[in-house]
N, C-alpha and C positions, 0 to 999 in steps of 0.2 A: 746652861744656856748657851754659852759661847761654843761649846762644843757641837751643839745642834746646829748652830748657824754655819761652823766650819765644815760639818758634815755635809750639810746641804750644798755649800759651794763646791766642794769636792765632787759630790755627785753631779752638780751641774757641770763642772768642767769636763768630767769624764763623758757626760752625755754629749757635750759640744764637740769634744774630739771624735766621737762615733760617727756623728753626721758628716763631719768632714772628710772622713775616710770613705763613707758610703758615695759621697757625691764625686769623689776622685774616682772610684772604682767604675760609676756609671758612665762617666765621660770616656774612659779607656775602652769599655765594652763598645760604646757607640762608635768609636773610632775605628775599631777592629771590625764591626759589622759593616760600617760603610766602605772600608778597605776591601772587604770581601765581595760586596756588590759591584763595587768598581772593577774589581778583578774579572768578575763573571761577565760584566758588560763588555769589558775589553775584549776577553775571549770570544763572546757572541759577535761582536763587530768584525773581529777577524775571521771568525768562522763564516759570517754573512758575505764578507768580502771573498774569502775563498770560494765559497759556493757561488757566488755571483760570477766570479771570474772562471770557474769550471762550467757553469750554464753557458756563459758567453762564448767560451772556447768551444764547447760542444756545438752551439748553434751556428757558429762561424764554420766549424769543420763540416758540419751537415750542409750548409749552404755552399761552401766551396766544392765538396765532393759531388753534390748534385748539378752544380754548374759544369764541373768537369765532364760528368757523364752526358749532359745535354750538349757540351761542345763537341763531343765525338759524334753524337747524332747529327749535328750540323754539318758534317762532312759528307752528305750524301751525294750519290752519283746523279748529277743534274741531268745527264742525257737520259738515263733510265726513267727519271722522273717525268721529264719533258715528253718522251716517247710513249711510255706505258703506264703512267701515272703511279708508279711504285717507288716508295721510299726505302732506300737501303744504302749502306755503306760497305766499303770493302776492308777487310782486315781479319787476320787470326787473333787468338787470345793474347799473344805475346805482343804484337802491334798495337792492339787496344790498350793493353797494360802500359805500354810505354807513352802512349798519348796521355793517359789518365795521370801517369805519375808527373809528366812533364807540366801539365796544367796545374797540378796540386802543389808540387815542388817549387815552380816558378813563384807563386803566390806566397809560400811559406818561407821562403829563403832568408828574409829579414825578420822572421818570427820565431825566435829561438824557443819560446815557451810551446810551440806546437811542432810535431814532427809525425809524419806518416810512417809507420813501423811495419805495416804489412798491407798487401794488395791481391786480391784473387780476382781473376776474369773468367766468367763462364758464358760461352756463345752456343752451348750444345742444343738450346731450344730456340735459338733465334736465327738460324740460317734460312735464307730465302728458299734453299733447295729443299727445305722440309715442306712436305705438302700441306700440312696444317698451317703452317706460317704463311706460305704462299697463297693459299685459298683465302686466309683471313685478309691478306693484303689486297687481294683482288676484289673480293666482295665489298671491302670497305670503299674502294675506289668506284664500283658499280653502283653502289648506294649513293655516293656523292654525286656521280654523273647524272644518274637518274632524277635525284632531287633538283639538280639545276638544269634538267632538261637537255642535257649535251648528248644524251645517247639517242641515237636514231631509232626509229621504229622497225621493227623486225619485218612485220607485216603490213604493207601498205594497203589502204582501202582498195585500190585499183589493181593491186597484185603486181604492179610493176617493180622490178627490182633492179633495173639498170641494164640487165642482160649482157654485160660485158664478157666477151670470150677471153679466157685466161691464158697468159703466156707471160714469162719473165720480161720485164721491161727493157732490159739492156740486151736482148737477143741470145742470152744463154739457154741452154737446154733445160735447165732447172733441175738437174740430177746432182745431189750431194755426193762427192767422190773423196773429199779430203778425209783420209783415215784418222788423223788427229782431231779434227772437229767432230767427226762420228763417234769416235771412242769417248769423248768429253761430254756428250749429249746427256742430259739428266734421265732421259727415258731409257738409256742403254741397258740399265741393269734389269728393266722390266719385261723386256722381250715384246712380243707382238699379241695384241689381243686377237682372239680369232672367233669368239662367239658374239660379236655385236650384233649381227643380223638376228641371232635367236633371241637376244634380249629385247631388241626393238619389236619383233613381231610378238612376242609374249606380252609386251607392255602396251601394244597398240591400242587395245580396248580402252585404256584410261589416257589416250593421247592428249586430251584437253588439259590434264594436269601439267603438261610441259609449259604451258603459257600461263599459269598461275603464279603471279609475282609474289616475292617475300622469301622463298627458300633460298638456301645458299646455291643449290643448283641452278636455279633460275638466274641468280646474279652473276654465276660464273659463266653462264652461257650468254648473258647480256654483255658481260666484258669481252668474250670472244667476238661477238659480232660488232663491238665497238672499236676493237683494237687489231683485229685480224682479217685480212682479206680472204674472200672466197671466189668462186667462179662467177658469181653474179653480183659481187659489190665491189664497185669501183671508188668507194668514199673514202677508204683509208689511203692516204696520200704518200706515206712513207715508202722509201726503197726498201724492198723485201727480197729474200733470196727466192722464196717460193710465192708463186702467185695464188696457188689454191691452199691457202694456210689452214682454214678450217677443215678442209678434207684431209690436210696432212694429220690433224689432230684426231681424226676418226681413223684413218687407214694406216698412217705411221710409215708410208713408203718414202724411200729417199728420192723418188722422181716425181716431179709435180704433175706430169701427165698421168702417171699410173694412180696416183691419188684421185685425181678427177674421175677417172675411168672406174676405179673400184668402188667410189661412191655411187656413181651412175649406175653400175651394176647392182649395187646394193638396194638402191631405190626401185629398180626394175623388179628385183626379187620380192621386194616388199609389196609393191603394187600387183605383182602376179599373184601372191598369196591372197591378197584382199579381193582381187577380182575373181578369182577361182571360187571363193566362198560366196560371192555375190550372185554368179551364175547359177548355182544350185539353191540359193536362197529365194531367187526371183522366179515365180511360177510361170511366167511367159517365156523367159529365156531358157528355163529348164525344160519346158515343153518343146521348144524349137530344137534343142540340143538332143533330146531323146528322139524326136522324129528324124533328124538328121542322121543319127547313129544307125537307126533302124533301117533307113533307106540304104546306108552304105554296106552295112553288114547285118542283115536279117538274123535273127535267132539269138542265142545266148551270147555270141560275140558283140553284140550290140552294145552291151553293157561296158566292156573293155573300149570300144569304140567311142562311146560316150565320155569316158574319162579321158582319152587322148585328146579328142575334140575340145572338151572344156580347158584342157591345160594350154592346148595351142591358142584358143580364144583369149583365154586370160593373159597369156604372155604378149600376143599382139596388141591387146589393150594396154598392158602395162608399158610396152615400148611407145606406144603413142602417148600415153600419160607422160613419161619421160621427156618426149618432144615438146609436149605443152609446157612443162616446167622449164625446159631450156628456152622457151621463147617468152619467158617471163609471165606466162599465165598460171592459173590456179586449176588444181586437181582435188576433188573431195578426198577425204581419207576413206569414206566409205561411200561407195557409188549409189546414184539413183538411175533410173532408166534414161532420164534426159541428159545424164552425164557421161552416158556410155557412148562410145565413138565408133568402134568396130563392129560390123554385122557379121553373123555366122556365115553368110554366103561367101564372104571373101576368104574366110579360113578353109572352108570345104573346097573352093577353087584354088586355093594357094595364091590369091592375088595380093600384091604389096598395096597396102592401103596408104602409104606415105604417112603425111601429117594431117591429122583431122582435128581441128579446133572446135571443141563443143561449146565454147563461149561461156564457160561456167563461171557464175558470179561468186560462188561459195567454194570453200576449201582452202588449201595451202599452196603457197608458191614455192619455189625451188628453196629458199632459205627458210621457209617453214618446215619442209622436210628434212632440211639440214639440221634445224634445232631439235627436232624429234630424235634424230641419230645422236646428237650430242647430248641430249638429256639422259639417254640410256647407256652412253659410254661409260666404261668403267672409270670411277673417280680418279684413282691414281694415275691411269694411263692418260686421262684427259689432262690433268694438271701438269704431268711432267712433259708431256708433248708441248704444251703451251709454254713451259720453260725452255724447250728446245727452240722454239721459233723466236722467242726472245733473246736467247744466247747467240744463235746463228745471225741474226739481225744486228744485235749490238757489236758483235765481232766484225761484221762486214762493213758497219757504217761509222763506228766511233773507236773501238778498242779491241785489237786482235787478242789481248789477253783476257777479256772479260769471260768470267765464268760464274754461273748463277751460284754455285757452291760457295765461292769466296765472298758472298754479299751476305750482309745480315741485316735484320729488321729491328734489332736491338741487342741487348746483352744485359747479363747480371753482373754486379761486382760487389765485393766485400772489402772493406779497408778498416784498418785499426790506426786511429791517431791518439796519441798519449793514452794508450792502453784501452781506449773506448772503441767498440766494434760498431761499424755502420754498414747498412746493407740496402742495396738500390737495385730495382728492376726497371732499366730504362727501355722504352720501345717508342716508335712513332705512333 
C-alpha cells in the first residue's frame, strides 16, 4: 500500500516538473517571436524613411530642375516681345547649359545628399529660325491679338486704307546694301521665288478662301498686316528700314521702290488676265470687239486684230484698276459691266484715258489684293522674309548683333541627380 502511494507521488512529481519545463519553453518562444517582429518593424520603418527620403529628394530635384528651366525662359528678349509679340531668348546649347547648371548648383551647394551628375541640352527643334517654330509663334500671337480685338481690319467697309505713299521716314533711299546684313538674312539660302503670279492666277477662282479665318495661312497673313507696313498702311508706327514691308515679303528685292513697283506690275498682270477673260465672256463687249476688228482689218486678219485689241483693252482697264486701288478705292476681282471703266473707242484711237473712278462699292482695295498675293506666296519664302524684316529692324533699332538664328522659343534638357534621370521640354 505504501508503495502505491509513493509511486503516485513520484508520478505526480514528474508530471509537475514536465509542466514547468513546458511553460519555460513557451515564454522563450514568445520572446523570440516578438523580437523577430520588432526587428521586421524596425527594418520597415527604416525602409519607409529611406523611401520617403528618396521620394522627397526626387520631388525636390524635379521642382528645382523645372524651375531652372523656367528661369532660362524668363530671360526673353523684351524688345522683340514688345515690337513683334514674340517670346524668345538668346543662347546656344553651351550657354543654356551653363545657366541651368548655375541655377541648380547654387541651390544644391549646401545639400550634400543631392548632386547633379549629368546635364544635356537640346535646342535643335526650338530655334526661332525654324519655319515651323516661327509660324507657331506668329499664329499664337495672331490668335491672341484677334481674340482681344487689337488686330485692325484688313478690309474697311468704305474701302479706305489711308492711301499713304511709301518712302523711308528718314530720307534714305530704302536700298539694303550692307553685305554682312544681306548675307545673314534668313531667306538668303532660299533664293528668289519666281512663280508667284502663276500661283495667284491659278488660285484666283477660289479667292474668297483667302479671307476665311481660322487657318494658319490666314493667321500668318493677319500677323503681317498687324506688324508690317505696306504702301497704304500707315498704322504701324515703329521705325523700319523698308517702308513697303509686305511688298518685300512678296517680291524680295533689296530696294524699297522696286518691291512696290514689282507688286504693282503683278497686280496689273493679274487684272489684265481677269479683264481679258471678261471681254470675251460678255456678249456686248465681245460684239463691239468683233465689229471694231472687222472694220480695221476686214477678212481673215480680223481674228488676229480682235485678239490684239482685246489685249490692249484689257491692259488699259488693268492699268486703270491699279490707279483706282492706289487711290484707296475698290476693284472687283471679277468685273461687271457697271464696274468697267475704259471704252473700246479709246483703245482704237489710242487715247490716254487717265484715271477713271467707277465708284464701285464692291470688290477689294489695295490691301485686299495684297492679301491675295500673300495667301498664295510660298510658305517658306513668306516666313523667312518675315524673319528678314524682323532681323533688319531689330539690328537697326536695338541690337546690331541680333540674329533670328540665335534666338530660341524653348529647349529640351535631360539631367541626372543622384542616379535618377529627369527630362523636360521647356517652351513659351
